[in-house]
VOPAGU-2260 file (C-alpha; in pm, 1 decimal, decimal comma):
REM VOPAGU-2260
SITE   aa  ch    i         X         Y         Z
SITE  MET   A    0       0,0       0,0       0,0
SITE  ILE   A    1     272,2     244,3      94,4
SITE  HIS   A    2     469,5     152,1    -222,2
SITE  CYS   A    3     164,8     217,2    -446,8
SITE  GLY   A    4     105,9     549,1    -273,2
SITE  LYS   A    5     453,8     669,7    -358,8
SITE  LYS   A    6     395,8     591,0    -726,4
SITE  HIS   A    7      72,6     785,7    -719,8
SITE  ILE   A    8     234,3    1088,6    -555,0
SITE  PHE   A    9     518,9    1080,1    -808,6
SITE  ALA   A   10     272,8    1077,9   -1099,4
SITE  VAL   A   11      80,5    1373,7    -952,3
SITE  VAL   A   12     404,1    1573,3    -907,9
SITE  VAL   A   13     506,9    1506,1   -1270,3
SITE  CYS   A   14     166,8    1622,5   -1395,8
SITE  ILE   A   15     188,5    1940,9   -1188,5
SITE  LEU   A   16     537,7    2016,9   -1324,7
SITE  ILE   A   17     424,5    1964,1   -1683,8
SITE  PHE   A   18     119,4    2185,8   -1633,8
SITE  ALA   A   19     333,5    2454,6   -1470,2
SITE  SER   A   20     577,9    2446,9   -1763,2
SITE  ILE   A   21     292,7    2497,0   -2012,7
SITE  LEU   A   22     161,2    2792,6   -1811,1
SITE  ILE   A   23     507,0    2952,9   -1792,5
SITE  CYS   A   24     562,9    2915,2   -2167,9
SITE  HIS   A   25     219,6    3061,9   -2239,9
SITE  TRP   A   26     288,7    3352,8   -2002,5
SITE  LYS   A   27     619,8    3422,8   -2181,7
SITE  ASP   A   28     441,2    3432,6   -2517,9
SITE  LEU   A   29     198,1    3689,6   -2379,6
SITE  GLN   A   30     491,5    3905,6   -2272,7
SITE  LEU   A   31     617,5    3925,7   -2635,3
SITE  PRO   A   32     362,0    4138,9   -2819,9
SITE  ASN   A   33     614,1    4211,6   -3095,4
SITE  THR   A   34     667,3    3847,4   -3191,0
SITE  VAL   A   35     647,2    3815,9   -3570,0
SITE  THR   A   36     609,3    3487,0   -3749,2
SITE  ARG   A   37     646,7    3482,4   -4126,7
SITE  LYS   A   38     657,2    3199,6   -4372,1
SITE  ILE   A   39     985,8    3319,5   -4521,5
SITE  PHE   A   40    1157,8    3400,1   -4191,0
SITE  PRO   A   41    1054,3    3169,1   -3903,1
SITE  GLN   A   42    1207,9    3397,5   -3642,4
SITE  ALA   A   43    1102,4    3616,1   -3352,3
SITE  ILE   A   44    1154,8    3984,9   -3297,7
SITE  THR   A   45    1144,0    4066,1   -2928,6
SITE  ALA   A   46    1178,7    4371,0   -2711,1
SITE  SER   A   47    1515,4    4381,4   -2538,5
SITE  PRO   A   48    1452,6    4226,7   -2192,6
SITE  SER   A   49    1707,0    4451,6   -2022,2
SITE  GLY   A   50    1528,2    4763,9   -2142,4
SITE  GLN   A   51    1844,7    4901,4   -2300,4
SITE  LEU   A   52    1809,8    5216,0   -2505,7
SITE  CYS   A   53    1986,1    5288,1   -2835,7
SITE  ARG   A   54    2350,4    5362,0   -2786,8
SITE  GLY   A   55    2669,6    5252,8   -2957,8
SITE  LYS   A   56    2901,9    5427,7   -3199,4
SITE  VAL   A   57    2806,2    5470,5   -3566,6
SITE  ALA   A   58    3047,3    5280,2   -3792,7
SITE  ASN   A   59    3215,3    5498,9   -4054,6
SITE  SER   A   60    3430,1    5243,5   -4238,7
SITE  THR   A   61    3318,5    5077,9   -4561,2
SITE  ILE   A   62    3424,0    4738,2   -4425,1
SITE  THR   A   63    3366,1    4678,8   -4052,4
SITE  PRO   A   64    3479,9    4350,8   -3891,7
SITE  LEU   A   65    3278,2    4202,1   -3607,1
SITE  LYS   A   66    3456,1    4061,9   -3300,8
SITE  ASP   A   67    3469,5    3712,4   -3449,0
SITE  LYS   A   68    3689,8    3848,1   -3734,3
SITE  LYS   A   69    3496,7    3617,3   -3965,1
SITE  THR   A   70    3203,2    3849,4   -4034,0
SITE  PHE   A   71    3248,2    4181,7   -4212,6
SITE  ILE   A   72    2967,8    4435,2   -4248,5
SITE  ILE   A   73    2952,0    4660,0   -4554,8
SITE  SER   A   74    2613,9    4831,9   -4525,1
SITE  PRO   A   75    2247,7    4763,6   -4434,3
SITE  TYR   A   76    1964,4    4848,9   -4674,1
SITE  PHE   A   77    1588,3    4861,4   -4620,8
SITE  ASP   A   78    1413,2    4615,1   -4852,9
SITE  ASP   A   79    1033,5    4587,1   -4855,2
SITE  ARG   A   80     991,8    4414,5   -5191,8
SITE  GLU   A   81     869,0    4091,8   -5025,6
SITE  SER   A   82     845,6    4175,1   -4657,7
SITE  LYS   A   83     974,6    4452,2   -4435,1
SITE  VAL   A   84    1337,8    4350,4   -4386,3
SITE  THR   A   85    1680,5    4497,2   -4337,2
SITE  ARG   A   86    1923,6    4338,9   -4582,7
SITE  VAL   A   87    2284,2    4375,8   -4469,1
SITE  ILE   A   88    2548,4    4332,8   -4739,4
SITE  GLY   A   89    2847,7    4158,4   -4585,2
SITE  ILE   A   90    3130,4    3908,6   -4617,0
SITE  VAL   A   91    3132,3    3590,5   -4405,7
SITE  HIS   A   92    3325,4    3267,2   -4370,1
SITE  HIS   A   93    3088,2    3020,5   -4535,1
SITE  GLU   A   94    3134,0    2745,8   -4270,2
SITE  ASP   A   95    3228,9    2918,5   -3945,7
SITE  VAL   A   96    2954,2    3183,8   -3928,3
SITE  LYS   A   97    2639,6    2999,9   -3818,7
SITE  GLN   A   98    2425,4    3251,7   -3628,3
SITE  LEU   A   99    2392,4    3629,8   -3622,5
SITE  TYR   A  100    2137,8    3870,5   -3475,0
SITE  CYS   A  101    2016,9    4212,3   -3583,1
SITE  TRP   A  102    1984,7    4463,4   -3299,6
SITE  PHE   A  103    1740,0    4725,6   -3420,7
SITE  CYS   A  104    1717,2    5076,5   -3282,8
SITE  CYS   A  105    1357,9    5202,5   -3288,3
SITE  GLU   A  106    1286,3    5573,9   -3277,8
SITE  PRO   A  107    1157,5    5792,4   -3120,5
SITE  HIS   A  108    1139,0    5587,2   -2797,1
SITE  GLY   A  109    1488,6    5445,0   -2852,5
SITE  LYS   A  110    1412,2    5083,0   -2765,6
SITE  ILE   A  111    1623,6    4790,6   -2883,9
SITE  TYR   A  112    1468,1    4494,0   -3064,9
SITE  VAL   A  113    1666,5    4179,8   -3140,7
SITE  SER   A  114    1594,3    3959,6   -3441,3
SITE  ASN   A  115    1744,1    3632,1   -3564,1
SITE  ALA   A  116    1929,3    3681,9   -3893,3
SITE  GLN   A  117    1901,2    3468,2   -4202,1
SITE  ILE   A  118    2256,9    3429,9   -4338,4
SITE  ASP   A  119    2244,1    3380,7   -4714,9
SITE  VAL   A  120    2594,6    3322,0   -4856,1
SITE  HIS   A  121    2592,6    3384,6   -5231,5
SITE  SER   A  122    2638,0    3075,0   -5445,5
SITE  ASP   A  123    2916,6    3227,0   -5660,3
SITE  ARG   A  124    3194,9    3187,0   -5403,3
SITE  PHE   A  125    3426,3    3007,3   -5650,8
SITE  GLY   A  126    3582,0    2789,3   -5382,4
SITE  PHE   A  127    3708,1    3068,4   -5157,1
SITE  PRO   A  128    3631,2    3029,3   -4783,8
SITE  TYR   A  129    3489,0    3383,4   -4761,5
SITE  GLY   A  130    3209,5    3509,4   -4983,5
SITE  ALA   A  131    2947,3    3776,9   -5029,2
SITE  ALA   A  132    2647,6    3729,2   -4801,0
SITE  ASP   A  133    2308,8    3882,7   -4732,8
SITE  ILE   A  134    2239,7    3903,7   -4359,3
SITE  VAL   A  135    1862,0    3948,2   -4360,9
SITE  CYS   A  136    1637,6    4031,7   -4064,6
SITE  LEU   A  137    1268,2    4102,3   -4032,0
SITE  GLU   A  138    1211,1    4445,8   -3886,9
SITE  PRO   A  139     988,0    4489,0   -3580,4
SITE  GLU   A  140     629,3    4598,7   -3633,3
SITE  ASN   A  141     535,6    4958,6   -3555,3
SITE  CYS   A  142     897,9    5060,4   -3591,0
SITE  ASP   A  143    1102,6    5217,9   -3869,6
SITE  PRO   A  144    1454,3    5160,0   -3739,3
SITE  THR   A  145    1719,2    5406,9   -3849,8
SITE  HIS   A  146    2017,0    5198,3   -3736,2
SITE  VAL   A  147    2105,7    4835,8   -3677,1
SITE  SER   A  148    2389,3    4648,0   -3508,1
SITE  ILE   A  149    2495,5    4294,6   -3597,3
SITE  HIS   A  150    2603,3    4061,2   -3317,7
SITE  GLN   A  151    2677,5    3692,1   -3262,3
SITE  SER   A  152    2444,7    3682,6   -2960,8
SITE  ALA   A  153    2093,3    3793,0   -2871,1
SITE  HIS   A  154    2236,0    3921,7   -2542,3
SITE  GLY   A  155    2505,0    4171,5   -2463,4
SITE  ASN   A  156    2586,3    4536,1   -2410,7
SITE  ILE   A  157    2465,1    4765,0   -2690,1
SITE  ASP   A  158    2737,6    5015,7   -2598,7
SITE  GLN   A  159    2997,6    4769,4   -2727,2
SITE  LEU   A  160    2838,3    4720,7   -3070,7
SITE  PRO   A  161    2901,7    4938,8   -3376,9
SITE  LYS   A  162    2575,7    5054,1   -3530,9
SITE  PHE   A  163    2506,2    5106,8   -3898,8
SITE  GLU   A  164    2265,3    5344,7   -4069,0
SITE  ILE   A  165    1995,2    5161,0   -4265,6
SITE  LYS   A  166    1998,0    5311,9   -4614,8
SITE  ASN   A  167    1717,0    5328,7   -4874,4
SITE  ARG   A  168    1444,4    5388,8   -4616,5
SITE  LYS   A  169    1329,0    5709,2   -4783,3
SITE  VAL   A  170    1182,1    5666,3   -5132,6
SITE  GLU   A  171    1272,9    5948,2   -5368,5
SITE  PRO   A  172    1249,4    6007,6   -5745,2
SITE  PHE   A  173    1548,5    5882,0   -5943,1
SITE  SER   A  174    1820,8    6145,3   -5954,3
SITE  VAL   A  175    2002,4    5984,2   -6252,7
SITE  ASP   A  176    1922,1    5749,0   -6539,1
SITE  PHE   A  177    2249,4    5550,6   -6551,5
SITE  THR   A  178    2508,0    5472,3   -6284,8
SITE  VAL   A  179    2819,4    5273,0   -6373,8
SITE  CYS   A  180    2956,7    5044,9   -6100,2
SITE  ILE   A  181    3329,1    4969,4   -6127,0
SITE  SER   A  182    3481,5    4725,0   -5882,9
SITE  THR   A  183    3743,7    4695,9   -5777,5
SITE  MET   A  184    4037,8    4929,3   -5850,4
SITE  PHE   A  185    4352,2    4765,5   -5716,7
SITE  GLY   A  186    4714,7    4677,5   -5801,1
SITE  ASN   A  187    4834,2    5041,4   -5801,7
SITE  TYR   A  188    4608,7    5100,0   -6104,9
SITE  ASN   A  189    4774,5    5332,2   -6358,1
SITE  ASN   A  190    4595,5    5280,4   -6692,9
SITE  VAL   A  191    4520,0    5652,8   -6692,1
SITE  LEU   A  192    4449,5    5723,7   -7058,7
SITE  GLN   A  193    4210,3    5432,9   -7106,5
SITE  PHE   A  194    4034,2    5518,0   -6779,9
SITE  ILE   A  195    3973,3    5878,1   -6892,6
SITE  GLN   A  196    3854,7    5757,8   -7234,2
SITE  SER   A  197    3614,4    5509,6   -7071,2
SITE  MET   A  198    3481,9    5777,5   -6834,5
SITE  GLU   A  199    3418,9    6018,0   -7121,0
SITE  MET   A  200    3251,6    5743,6   -7325,5
SITE  TYR   A  201    3024,5    5659,7   -7031,8
SITE  LYS   A  202    2922,2    6025,3   -7014,5
SITE  ILE   A  203    2867,0    6048,1   -7391,1
SITE  LEU   A  204    2650,1    5736,2   -7379,3
SITE  GLY   A  205    2439,3    5866,2   -7090,9
SITE  ALA   A  206    2596,2    5791,6   -6752,4
SITE  GLN   A  207    2563,1    6064,9   -6491,3
SITE  LYS   A  208    2739,3    5880,7   -6208,1
SITE  VAL   A  209    3030,2    5635,1   -6182,8
SITE  VAL   A  210    3085,6    5453,9   -5852,5
SITE  ILE   A  211    3435,1    5313,3   -5797,8
SITE  TYR   A  212    3532,7    5075,8   -5516,5
SITE  LYS   A  213    3895,9    5180,7   -5477,0
SITE  ASN   A  214    4159,1    4970,4   -5309,1
SITE  ASN   A  215    4460,9    5155,2   -5445,6
SITE  CYS   A  216    4594,5    5334,5   -5752,4
SITE  SER   A  217    4886,1    5548,6   -5869,3
SITE  GLN   A  218    4938,0    5913,7   -5770,9
SITE  LEU   A  219    4854,4    6026,5   -6124,4
SITE  MET   A  220    4532,9    5826,1   -6111,5
SITE  GLU   A  221    4448,8    5995,8   -5780,2
SITE  LYS   A  222    4468,8    6333,7   -5957,0
SITE  VAL   A  223    4233,4    6212,6   -6228,6
SITE  LEU   A  224    3987,1    6074,5   -5973,4
SITE  LYS   A  225    3997,9    6406,2   -5784,0
SITE  PHE   A  226    3899,5    6586,5   -6105,6
SITE  TYR   A  227    3598,6    6360,0   -6161,7
SITE  ILE   A  228    3493,7    6379,3   -5796,5
SITE  GLU   A  229    3494,7    6760,0   -5808,6
SITE  GLU   A  230    3308,0    6745,6   -6139,5
SITE  GLY   A  231    3039,3    6540,8   -5962,3
SITE  THR   A  232    3069,0    6235,8   -6187,1
SITE  VAL   A  233    3265,6    5996,7   -5965,3
SITE  GLU   A  234    3183,0    5863,2   -5620,5
SITE  ILE   A  235    3468,9    5679,7   -5449,5
SITE  ILE   A  236    3392,4    5400,0   -5203,8
SITE  PRO   A  237    3710,0    5314,4   -5007,1
SITE  TRP   A  238    3771,5    4939,5   -5027,9
SITE  PRO   A  239    4053,9    4837,4   -4788,7
SITE  ILE   A  240    3966,9    4468,5   -4800,2
SITE  ASN   A  241    4330,6    4356,3   -4781,8
SITE  SER   A  242    4345,8    4509,6   -4432,6
SITE  HIS   A  243    4106,0    4236,6   -4318,3
SITE  LEU   A  244    4151,9    3934,0   -4544,7
SITE  ARG   A  245    4410,9    3769,0   -4765,5
SITE  VAL   A  246    4285,9    3872,3   -5108,3
SITE  SER   A  247    4336,6    3708,7   -5445,2
SITE  SER   A  248    4360,0    3883,7   -5779,2
SITE  LYS   A  249    4223,5    3563,5   -5937,8
SITE  TRP   A  250    3860,8    3460,9   -5974,0
SITE  HIS   A  251    3894,5    3098,7   -5849,6
SITE  PHE   A  252    4044,1    2947,7   -5532,4
SITE  SER   A  253    4233,8    2685,8   -5737,1
SITE  MET   A  254    4434,0    2965,1   -5904,0
SITE  ASP   A  255    4534,0    3139,8   -5581,2
SITE  ALA   A  256    4438,9    2988,2   -5244,8
SITE  LYS   A  257    4355,2    3300,4   -5044,6
SITE  ASP   A  258    4056,4    3404,8   -4830,4
SITE  ILE   A  259    3846,4    3579,3   -5095,2
SITE  GLY   A  260    3854,8    3618,4   -5471,7
SITE  TYR   A  261    3927,3    3919,4   -5688,6
SITE  TYR   A  262    3947,9    4170,3   -5403,3
SITE  GLY   A  263    3589,5    4098,1   -5296,9
SITE  GLN   A  264    3449,9    4213,3   -5630,8
SITE  ILE   A  265    3116,3    4033,5   -5595,5
SITE  THR   A  266    3044,1    4195,0   -5258,5
SITE  ALA   A  267    3126,9    4538,6   -5399,9
SITE  LEU   A  268    2893,2    4486,6   -5697,5
SITE  ASN   A  269    2603,8    4384,9   -5471,7
SITE  ASP   A  270    2662,9    4683,4   -5246,3
SITE  CYS   A  271    2672,2    4912,6   -5549,8
SITE  ILE   A  272    2336,3    4784,7   -5673,1
SITE  TYR   A  273    2165,8    4841,6   -5335,9
SITE  ARG   A  274    2345,2    5174,3   -5285,5
SITE  ASN   A  275    2191,8    5299,5   -5610,8
SITE  MET   A  276    1857,1    5120,3   -5593,0
SITE  GLN   A  277    1663,8    5433,1   -5497,5
SITE  ARG   A  278    1859,5    5688,8   -5698,0
SITE  SER   A  279    1934,8    5538,5   -6041,2
SITE  LYS   A  280    1693,2    5401,4   -6300,0
SITE  PHE   A  281    1961,2    5167,0   -6437,7
SITE  VAL   A  282    2291,9    5034,1   -6305,6
SITE  VAL   A  283    2568,4    4937,9   -6549,1
SITE  LEU   A  284    2799,0    4662,7   -6423,3
SITE  ASN   A  285    3132,4    4656,0   -6606,3
SITE  ASP   A  286    3506,6    4706,9   -6558,4
SITE  ALA   A  287    3701,7    5023,9   -6636,1
SITE  ASP   A  288    3842,2    4871,6   -6956,7
SITE  GLU   A  289    3493,7    4784,5   -7085,4
SITE  ILE   A  290    3231,1    4995,1   -7264,8
SITE  ILE   A  291    2882,3    4871,2   -7354,4
SITE  LEU   A  292    2871,7    5006,3   -7707,8
SITE  PRO   A  293    2534,6    5045,2   -7887,1
SITE  LEU   A  294    2535,7    4953,3   -8255,7
SITE  LYS   A  295    2180,6    5053,7   -8352,8
SITE  HIS   A  296    2129,5    5347,6   -8116,9
SITE  PRO   A  297    2324,3    5666,0   -8038,4
SITE  ASN   A  298    2320,5    5618,2   -7660,5
SITE  TRP   A  299    2211,8    5397,0   -7372,5
SITE  LYS   A  300    1881,7    5577,1   -7312,3
SITE  THR   A  301    1736,4    5510,2   -7657,4
SITE  MET   A  302    1883,2    5159,2   -7658,2
SITE  MET   A  303    1729,1    5068,4   -7322,1
SITE  SER   A  304    1391,3    5217,9   -7417,3
SITE  SER   A  305    1387,7    4995,2   -7724,2
SITE  LEU   A  306    1501,3    4687,4   -7532,4
SITE  GLN   A  307    1241,0    4737,1   -7260,1
SITE  GLU   A  308     966,4    4787,0   -7517,0
SITE  LYS   A  309    1061,8    4458,4   -7685,9
SITE  ASN   A  310    1112,9    4272,9   -7356,1
SITE  PRO   A  311     839,9    4380,4   -7112,4
SITE  GLY   A  312     895,7    4270,3   -6753,1
SITE  THR   A  313    1270,2    4225,0   -6806,5
SITE  GLY   A  314    1507,9    4387,3   -6560,8
SITE  ILE   A  315    1839,2    4219,7   -6651,3
SITE  PHE   A  316    2008,1    4283,5   -6986,4
SITE  LEU   A  317    2324,8    4087,1   -7066,7
SITE  PHE   A  318    2573,5    4206,4   -7328,7
SITE  GLU   A  319    2832,6    3990,8   -7504,1
SITE  ASN   A  320    3200,2    4059,5   -7444,9
SITE  ARG   A  321    3431,8    4116,2   -7741,7
SITE  ILE   A  322    3810,6    4141,5   -7705,3
SITE  PHE   A  323    3987,5    4424,4   -7890,3
SITE  PRO   A  324    4353,5    4325,7   -7835,4
SITE  GLU   A  325    4578,9    4611,4   -7730,0
SITE  THR   A  326    4863,1    4443,5   -7920,5
SITE  VAL   A  327    4700,2    4523,5   -8258,0
SITE  SER   A  328    4676,7    4893,0   -8341,1
SITE  THR   A  329    4618,0    5138,7   -8621,9
SITE  HIS   A  330    4814,2    5455,0   -8701,6
SITE  MET   A  331    4492,7    5662,2   -8680,3
SITE  PHE   A  332    4442,3    5886,8   -8374,6
SITE  ASN   A  333    4809,4    5888,1   -8284,4
SITE  ILE   A  334    4766,5    6208,0   -8083,3
SITE  SER   A  335    5102,4    6342,4   -7964,4
SITE  ALA   A  336    4961,1    6500,9   -7646,7
SITE  TRP   A  337    4839,7    6157,8   -7537,1
SITE  ASN   A  338    5168,1    5974,7   -7585,4
SITE  ALA   A  339    5309,7    6087,8   -7251,6
SITE  VAL   A  340    5004,1    5962,3   -7061,9
SITE  PRO   A  341    5034,0    5607,4   -6924,7
SITE  GLY   A  342    4771,7    5368,8   -7053,1
SITE  VAL   A  343    4604,8    5242,9   -7369,5
SITE  ASN   A  344    4457,8    5464,9   -7643,4
SITE  ILE   A  345    4137,2    5278,8   -7730,0
SITE  LEU   A  346    4080,5    5476,0   -8053,2
SITE  GLN   A  347    4379,6    5293,3   -8201,2
SITE  HIS   A  348    4235,7    4948,7   -8131,5
SITE  ILE   A  349    3949,5    4871,1   -8368,5
SITE  HIS   A  350    4019,2    4504,1   -8447,8
SITE  ARG   A  351    3838,1    4242,3   -8244,0
SITE  GLU   A  352    3892,0    3875,9   -8193,0
SITE  PRO   A  353    3631,5    3643,2   -8350,5
SITE  ASP   A  354    3400,6    3468,2   -8108,4
SITE  ARG   A  355    3483,7    3107,1   -8022,1
SITE  LYS   A  356    3175,9    2884,4   -8017,9
SITE  TYR   A  357    3291,5    2642,3   -7749,8
SITE  VAL   A  358    3455,9    2892,3   -7513,2
SITE  PHE   A  359    3254,8    3069,7   -7241,7
SITE  ASN   A  360    3211,9    3433,4   -7334,9
SITE  PRO   A  361    3145,7    3631,8   -7016,7
SITE  SER   A  362    2878,7    3899,0   -7035,6
SITE  LYS   A  363    2831,0    4223,0   -6847,6
SITE  MET   A  364    2500,5    4382,9   -6759,3
SITE  ILE   A  365    2269,8    4678,8   -6746,5
SITE  VAL   A  366    2008,9    4613,4   -6477,6
SITE  ASP   A  367    1705,7    4768,5   -6318,8
SITE  PRO   A  368    1842,9    4767,1   -5961,7
SITE  GLN   A  369    1497,6    4736,2   -5806,8
SITE  LYS   A  370    1459,4    4394,6   -5973,5
SITE  VAL   A  371    1791,5    4254,1   -5848,3
SITE  ILE   A  372    1820,9    4050,9   -5527,8
SITE  GLN   A  373    2172,9    3906,6   -5569,9
SITE  THR   A  374    2424,1    3952,1   -5849,2
SITE  SER   A  375    2744,8    3787,6   -5957,2
SITE  VAL   A  376    2995,4    3936,8   -6204,5
SITE  HIS   A  377    2860,6    3797,7   -6531,7
SITE  SER   A  378    2498,9    3719,6   -6439,6
SITE  VAL   A  379    2237,8    3788,7   -6175,9
SITE  LEU   A  380    2190,4    3509,5   -5921,7
SITE  ARG   A  381    1842,6    3606,2   -5799,5
SITE  ALA   A  382    1604,3    3861,9   -5941,9
SITE  TYR   A  383    1241,4    3957,0   -5996,7
SITE  GLY   A  384    1142,3    3923,3   -6362,0
SITE  ASN   A  385    1337,6    3799,1   -6659,9
SITE  SER   A  386    1687,4    3823,1   -6801,8
SITE  VAL   A  387    1757,6    3868,9   -7172,4
SITE  ASN   A  388    2069,8    3825,0   -7382,4
SITE  VAL   A  389    2102,7    4134,1   -7598,8
SITE  PRO   A  390    2174,7    4042,5   -7965,0
SITE  MET   A  391    2517,4    4130,8   -8102,6
SITE  ASP   A  392    2367,3    4353,2   -8371,8
SITE  VAL   A  393    2216,5    4573,8   -8098,1
SITE  ALA   A  394    2521,5    4622,0   -7875,3
SITE  LEU   A  395    2848,2    4464,5   -7764,3
SITE  ILE   A  396    3105,9    4513,9   -7491,6
SITE  TYR   A  397    3410,1    4690,4   -7631,6
SITE  HIS   A  398    3683,0    4532,5   -7416,3
SITE  CYS   A  399    4032,5    4658,6   -7496,0
SITE  ARG   A  400    4288,0    4444,6   -7314,4
SITE  GLU   A  401    4566,2    4193,8   -7375,3
SITE  PRO   A  402    4459,4    3930,3   -7629,7
SITE  LEU   A  403    4302,7    3597,0   -7544,0
SITE  GLN   A  404    4376,8    3445,8   -7886,0
SITE  ARG   A  405    4743,8    3541,7   -7910,2
SITE  ASP   A  406    4830,5    3331,0   -8213,4
SITE  LEU   A  407    4567,0    3478,9   -8442,2
SITE  PRO   A  408    4710,2    3662,2   -8745,1
SITE  ARG   A  409    4588,5    4018,1   -8799,4
SITE  GLU   A  410    4383,4    3916,9   -9104,7
SITE  SER   A  411    4175,8    3682,3   -8884,5
SITE  LEU   A  412    4059,8    3973,8   -8668,5
SITE  ILE   A  413    3738,0    4161,9   -8743,1
SITE  ARG   A  414    3770,3    4532,8   -8816,3
SITE  ASP   A  415    3506,4    4717,3   -8612,6
SITE  THR   A  416    3512,6    5098,5   -8615,1
SITE  THR   A  417    3191,6    5154,6   -8416,5
SITE  LEU   A  418    3390,5    5345,0   -8153,2
SITE  TRP   A  419    3498,2    5600,6   -8414,3
SITE  ARG   A  420    3140,0    5727,7   -8440,6
SITE  TYR   A  421    3213,8    5913,0   -8116,6
SITE  ASN   A  422    3568,5    6025,3   -8198,0
SITE  LEU   A  423    3506,2    6402,0   -8223,6
SITE  SER   A  424    3339,8    6431,6   -7882,8
SITE  LEU   A  425    3574,4    6178,5   -7726,1
SITE  VAL   A  426    3897,9    6349,5   -7840,6
SITE  MET   A  427    3772,5    6692,2   -7733,9
SITE  ASN   A  428    3657,8    6570,1   -7390,7
SITE  VAL   A  429    3974,5    6370,7   -7319,6
SITE  ASN   A  430    4191,7    6671,7   -7409,5
SITE  LYS   A  431    3990,5    6886,6   -7169,1
SITE  VAL   A  432    4042,8    6641,3   -6880,1
SITE  LEU   A  433    4415,0    6604,6   -6953,5
SITE  SER   A  434    4463,2    6980,8   -6964,1
SITE  GLN   A  435    4315,6    7008,5   -6613,4
SITE  THR   A  436    4481,8    6707,4   -6453,8
SITE  LEU   A  437    4836,1    6677,7   -6595,0
């Protein structure tokens, strides 16, 4: 009898404990009025239990390492295209970074809300341990946070965390039609003449802004950049990535086993798209030695109007690359004033290599930034709407560089003088820049 009684008492105690646990869990849920559950992000946003108010120092660097030294924050952007989220462009170690939290600062009451982050490492990592990543967090309801901090824990001291301004929160009319994103300038870049020619061609074709992610360049190039900054054409984004990671100048890990490829080019391109999402109708993604050259239209504006009319709902336009080898030149446009300037004179290179059917021909893009979610260098990884390959008779990428088909005789190259259509304006504009910079 006594033995049976003990069993009964034990069972009653277990039931009471279970019931008490259910009540406690239910009570905790009632204390979290800001809990948000979404199909895309199964995560909670909760008021900071310690009642901390917004503090912390605003980060001013383009690349900010977190304490783990394996997460690097570039910039947060407001993105309400699917749900109300903050999308933080960053760089992370693809294996070691497992969990991050967004600490939101809500105004005007200054409360802190903490949200689990979805870490989305971009698929085009090319074997490197570090890659571009979107650190995405749902924003709290009834709050339009101006700043966010990223932390490895949901607990801690807000004073110790750098905070970042959330860009793109205010919707404004586009200030420009075309922005060119160039990333990244490195290796003590000194191809001055070709850079000036490309800049002037961008302007002739319709670009109002050129954004350059600059790691380093020569002193002469600094003078040229200063001219374009003062003119209002160029915006420089400092890109000291080699202060944080071992960088490769190659695109694949097998070619150079470092931390991240091509000076973090893919991260810079994604940041450039989001940076210009609210201020530019189109973003042009190409390198400084490349020009998207229309063949049927005088400029980018008329070309893009035609392409959009023929391809409704398309936001990604891919253009085929064509190599104009710098080793093959013509005597035309041998301008004496240009001979002392370091770099290539593109007007003297009007022979292009024939396309090879069975060799990958990388494209570059003009995109509607509001339709891009993630981009790589030669294609968009995720987007709203369609992509289209622009036919070669509409436009091509004039890419003047060292040859890829070195053994081709000159007679096997294709003479293409499309660039010369712009020679009068180009020569005049380049001379003007040189007279004010050299």
